[in-house]
C-alpha positions in Angstrom: 55.7 108.4 118.9 57.1 111.7 117.5 60.6 110.4 118.2 59.8 106.9 116.6 58.6 108.3 113.5 61.8 110.2 113.2 63.9 107.5 114.2 62.0 105.1 111.4 62.6 108.1 109.0 66.2 108.7 109.6 66.8 104.8 109.3 65.0 105.1 106.3 67.3 107.7 105.2 70.2 105.8 106.1 69.2 103.1 104.4 68.7 104.2 100.9 71.8 106.3 101.3 74.0 102.9 101.9 71.9 101.4 99.0 72.6 104.6 96.8 76.4 104.1 97.8 76.3 100.3 97.2 75.5 101.0 93.4 77.8 103.6 92.8 80.6 101.3 94.3 79.5 98.5 91.9 79.4 100.5 89.1 82.7 102.3 89.7 83.7 98.6 90.1 82.6 97.6 86.9 84.2 100.1 84.8 87.5 99.8 86.5 88.0 95.7 86.1 89.6 96.0 83.0 92.0 97.8 84.0 92.3 95.6 87.0 92.8 92.8 84.6 95.4 94.3 82.5 97.5 95.3 85.8 97.1 91.7 87.5 98.3 90.2 83.9 101.3 92.8 83.9 102.1 92.1 87.0 102.2 88.4 86.5 103.9 88.9 83.6 107.0 90.9 84.9 107.6 89.5 88.4 110.0 90.2 91.3 111.7 88.8 94.2 111.1 90.2 97.7 113.3 93.8 98.2 114.1 93.5 94.4 110.2 95.2 93.5 112.4 97.8 91.7 110.0 97.9 88.3 107.0 97.3 89.9 106.9 99.6 92.8 107.5 102.4 89.7 104.7 100.7 88.0 102.4 101.0 90.9 103.7 104.7 92.1 103.2 106.3 88.3 99.6 105.1 88.3 98.7 106.6 91.9 100.5 109.9 90.6 98.2 110.2 87.6 95.4 109.9 89.9 96.5 113.2 92.1 97.3 110.9 95.2 100.5 111.7 97.3 102.9 109.1 97.2 105.9 108.1 98.7 108.5 105.5 97.5 111.4 103.7 98.7 109.6 102.7 101.9 110.7 99.3 103.2 113.4 99.6 100.2 110.7 99.2 97.7 107.3 99.7 98.8 104.9 102.4 98.1 102.7 104.4 100.0 99.6 106.9 98.7 97.3 109.2 100.6 94.1 110.2 99.3 93.2 113.0 102.1 89.4 114.2 101.5 90.3 117.4 103.3 87.4 117.0 106.0 88.4 115.5 109.0 88.2 111.7 110.0 89.7 109.0 110.6 92.4 107.4 108.5 92.3 103.8 106.9 94.9 101.7 105.4 94.5 99.2 102.6 97.3 97.0 101.7 98.8 94.5 99.4 101.9 92.6 99.0 104.4 92.8 95.8 106.4 90.5 95.7 106.8 86.9 93.9 108.3 83.8 94.6 111.7 81.5 93.1 109.2 79.2 91.5 109.3 78.2 87.5 105.6 78.9 86.5 104.3 75.4 84.6 100.8 76.5 83.1 100.3 78.1 80.1 98.7 81.2 80.7 99.2 84.1 77.9 100.9 86.1 80.4 102.9 83.4 82.1 106.3 84.7 83.8 109.7 83.5 82.0 111.5 86.1 84.2 114.5 84.8 85.5 116.2 86.7 88.6 119.4 85.9 91.3 118.2 84.1 94.1 121.2 83.3 97.1 123.3 83.2 94.6 121.9 81.4 91.9 119.7 82.5 88.4 116.3 81.0 89.5 112.5 81.3 87.7 110.4 83.8 89.3 106.9 83.5 89.7 103.7 85.2 90.9 103.0 82.0 92.9 101.0 83.3 95.9 98.5 85.8 94.3 100.2 89.0 95.3 99.6 90.2 91.8 96.1 89.5 91.8 96.5 91.6 95.5 98.0 94.7 93.7 95.9 95.0 90.7 92.8 95.0 93.7 94.0 97.7 95.9 94.6 99.9 92.6 91.2 99.4 91.5 90.0 100.1 95.0 92.1 103.2 95.1 90.6 104.2 91.5 87.1 104.0 92.9 87.7 105.8 95.9 89.3 108.9 94.4 86.0 108.9 92.0 84.0 108.8 95.4 85.9 111.2 97.3 83.4 114.0 97.6 81.8 110.9 100.0 84.6 110.5 102.3 86.0 112.3 105.2 89.7 111.2 106.6 92.1 109.9 105.2 93.0 106.7 103.1 96.4 105.1 102.9 97.7 102.7 100.5 100.2 100.9 101.7 102.5 98.2 98.4 104.2 96.1 100.5 107.5 94.2 99.5 109.0 91.3 100.8 106.1 89.9 102.3 107.4 86.2 101.4 110.6 87.4 103.7 113.6 89.4 103.0 117.1 88.0 101.3 119.3 86.7 103.8 121.1 89.7 105.4 118.4 91.8 105.0 115.3 93.4 106.6 112.4 93.8 105.0 108.1 93.3 104.7 105.6 94.6 107.1 108.0 94.9 109.8 110.3 97.4 108.1 107.5 99.7 107.0 106.0 99.9 110.9 109.8 100.6 112.3 110.2 103.5 109.4 106.1 104.8 110.5 104.1 103.4 107.5 101.0 103.9 110.0 101.9 107.6 111.1 101.8 110.5 109.2 99.2 110.7 109.8 98.2 107.9 112.3 96.7 104.6 110.8 93.1 103.8 112.5 92.2 100.6 111.0 93.9 98.7 108.3 92.2 96.1 106.3 93.7 93.3 103.9 92.9 90.4 101.5 94.3 87.3 100.5 93.0 85.3 97.2 92.4 81.8 97.6 93.0 79.7 95.3 91.0 76.5 97.0 88.1 78.9 97.7 84.9 79.9 95.2 85.2 83.3 93.3 82.8 85.7 94.8 83.0 84.1 98.5 84.7 85.8 100.9 86.4 84.2 104.4 86.3 85.8 107.8 87.3 84.4 111.2 87.3 86.2 114.6 90.8 86.0 116.3 93.5 84.3 114.9 93.4 83.2 111.4 96.7 82.7 110.7 99.4 81.2 112.6 102.2 83.0 114.4 105.6 81.8 112.5 109.1 81.3 114.6 111.6 79.5 112.9 114.4 77.9 115.3 117.7 76.2 114.5 119.6 73.6 116.9 123.2 73.0 116.7 124.4 69.6 118.3 128.1 69.1 119.0 129.5 65.9 119.8 132.8 63.8 119.8 134.0 63.0 116.2 135.0 59.3 115.6 135.5 56.3 113.2 132.3 54.8 112.4 133.6 51.3 113.6 134.2 52.6 117.1 131.3 54.2 117.9 132.3 54.0 121.9 134.6 56.6 121.0 132.6 59.1 120.0 129.4 61.5 121.8 127.5 60.9 118.7 125.4 64.2 117.7 123.4 61.9 114.9 121.8 59.9 117.3 121.3 62.7 119.6 119.6 65.1 116.7 117.7 61.8 115.8 116.5 61.6 119.3 115.7 65.6 119.5 113.5 65.1 116.4 111.6 62.2 117.7 110.8 64.5 120.7 110.2 67.3 119.1 106.8 66.0 117.8 106.0 64.8 120.9 105.1 68.7 122.2 102.2 68.8 120.1 100.9 65.1 120.3 101.4 65.0 123.8 101.8 68.3 125.4 99.0 70.7 124.3 95.3 70.9 124.6 95.1 69.4 121.1 91.3 70.8 121.3 92.0 74.3 122.2 95.2 74.3 120.0 96.7 73.6 116.7 100.1 74.1 116.5 103.0 72.4 114.1 106.6 71.8 115.0 108.4 71.0 111.6 112.6 70.1 111.2 112.8 70.7 107.6 116.2 70.5 107.4 119.1 68.2 108.7 123.0 68.2 108.1 125.8 66.4 109.4 128.4 64.4 108.3 130.6 63.6 104.8 131.0 59.9 104.7 129.8 56.2 105.7 132.4 55.4 107.9 132.8 58.4 110.0 131.0 59.7 112.7 130.9 63.6 112.7 131.5 66.6 115.1 128.7 68.3 114.7 124.8 68.2 113.1 123.0 71.4 112.4 118.8 71.2 112.1 116.6 74.1 111.5 112.5 74.1 111.2 109.7 76.0 112.1 106.7 76.6 114.5 103.5 77.8 113.6 100.9 78.2 116.5 97.7 80.1 116.9 97.4 81.6 120.5 100.1 83.3 122.5 99.4 80.8 125.5 100.3 77.7 123.0 103.9 79.5 121.2 105.1 80.3 125.0 104.7 76.7 125.8 106.0 75.0 122.8 108.9 77.3 123.4 109.3 76.2 126.7 109.1 72.4 125.9 111.5 73.0 123.3 114.2 74.1 125.7 113.4 71.2 128.0 113.5 68.4 125.5 116.6 69.7 123.5 118.5 70.3 126.7 117.9 67.2 128.7 118.6 65.0 125.3 121.7 66.7 124.9 123.1 66.3 128.6 121.9 62.9 128.6 123.7 61.3 125.4 126.9 63.9 126.5 126.4 66.3 123.8 126.3 70.0 123.8 123.4 71.3 122.2 122.6 75.0 121.3 119.1 75.9 120.5 118.4 79.5 118.6 114.7 80.3 119.2 113.4 82.4 116.9 116.3 81.9 114.5 115.7 85.3 112.2 112.4 86.9 111.8 108.9 85.3 113.5 105.5 86.5 112.3 103.1 87.2 115.2 99.4 85.7 115.0 96.8 87.3 112.1 94.8 88.5 114.4 91.2 90.0 113.6 90.1 91.7 116.5 86.7 90.1 117.6 84.9 93.3 118.3 86.3 94.9 114.9 85.2 91.9 113.0 81.7 91.9 114.3 81.7 96.0 113.5 82.6 94.6 109.6 80.3 91.4 108.7 77.5 93.3 107.8 79.4 95.1 105.5 81.1 91.7 104.1 77.3 90.3 104.0 75.9 93.6 102.1 78.8 93.3 99.4 79.0 89.7 98.6 75.7 88.6 100.0 74.7 86.5 102.8 75.5 82.9 101.2 79.0 84.0 100.2 80.1 84.8 103.0 82.1 81.8 105.2 83.9 81.6 108.7 86.9 80.1 107.6 88.8 77.9 109.6 92.6 78.8 110.9 95.2 77.9 109.0 98.9 77.3 109.7 100.6 79.6 107.2 101.8 82.8 108.0 101.3 86.1 107.1 103.5 89.3 108.0 100.0 91.5 107.9 100.3 90.9 111.7 103.2 93.3 112.2 100.3 96.1 111.3 97.7 94.4 113.5 100.1 94.2 116.3 100.0 98.3 116.2 96.6 99.1 114.7 93.4 97.3 114.8 92.8 95.1 111.6 91.3 92.4 109.6 92.6 90.2 106.9 90.1 88.4 104.7 90.6 85.6 101.9 88.5 86.2 98.4 87.9 83.3 96.2 89.8 82.6 93.6 88.7 78.9 92.5 86.6 79.0 89.0 83.6 77.6 89.9 83.6 74.8 87.5 86.7 73.3 89.1 86.4 71.0 92.1 88.1 72.3 95.3 90.7 69.0 95.5 91.8 69.7 92.1 92.5 73.7 92.9 96.4 74.2 92.4 98.5 74.9 95.6 99.9 78.3 96.4 103.6 78.4 96.1 103.4 75.6 93.5 104.6 75.9 89.5 100.8 75.4 88.5 99.3 78.1 90.7 96.4 79.8 89.4 93.5 81.8 90.2 90.6 83.3 88.4 90.8 86.9 87.1 86.6 86.9 87.9 87.9 86.4 91.8 89.0 90.3 91.8 85.9 92.3 91.4 85.1 91.4 94.8 88.6 92.0 96.2 88.1 95.9 94.9 84.3 96.1 96.0 85.2 94.9 99.6 88.5 96.9 99.9 86.2 100.0 99.1 82.9 99.4 100.7 85.2 98.1 104.0 86.7 102.4 104.0 83.5 103.6 102.9 81.7 102.0 105.9 84.2 102.2 108.4 84.6 106.2 107.8 80.7 106.6 108.1 80.9 104.6 111.1 82.8 107.0 112.8 82.1 110.8 111.8 
């Protein structure tokens, strides 16, 4: 009886302490919200492309230094990393936001719309935050502000990672999460867990979406070069036609997902997005080049697609007397963005407490990709979606990511700030 009484008292004390902490967090998030909005507007109005986030990095680093944090710049070219040390032993929690914008012309009428242009692949192009990275940075700066003010309630350390080039490094360069990991961003101090958020234009403001296991797909770009024998188009029997061969390959690749994968268990995509060959209507060329992408949500399906592509490409080439070269992967591959199920179970109560059970939804896995997965390959991590769609906007009217019309509501950011803060606090409390 005495033990039960002591246990009950302990639980009451714990719940009371957690409730008081939650109230502190909400108050501090409300206080910092005007700054979060201003930061987001600044980033949106001054976007920069991958590995070129020079002014963005300076802006972020200046603010983090003003909080008294230990700040490192120039990580993976333009990345910024800051450390909040409580001065007490404990785990190291990392929080990540991406920084780069896209070569997209903004068509909205926001008062803080982008009119920026920059060089991309040798041309001047318009630049826009067309995926919400401006909100990600603002939310992480907000969480850093709140956690600094709550430093006396922390033990261990918090590492704030502002990552460049999530959308992919320029041709011939390295970048993004992969390069950050290679340069030791998860070391000194060694990170125990990492959390990341992505705002979503089709999800209601105030909602958070999660998933156990794979939440975003692995991405594997590929290149296929078909070499044949050139001839006059009037005499095709003297050719080894790479265009006909390439056409057969394109059609065969579509049967990998539809006829070889167990579709009730796996979602996957094999897409040929580019095909080039020939320059005249009456000449059969000697060569055709194709490029495309593979998206898979588990390692078994990924391996199966790899094997099937090589088999189909080589056998079709042989049947047509053509030489076919498959490069897979062609460039950077991203692993599956994978939420460790045990960690997801452990932190799910944090999501419910922060957003309310009615606003916490299990997500359907998507075939988009995220290089946050490189961090998750090294340490346990969770990647979550927060809503950015105004409540009065129908979901089917929400603008898509990576489009000129893309837009999200500032009202979605307080939940992101609060989630990053509470995930950190709760993880530290669970690992004294």
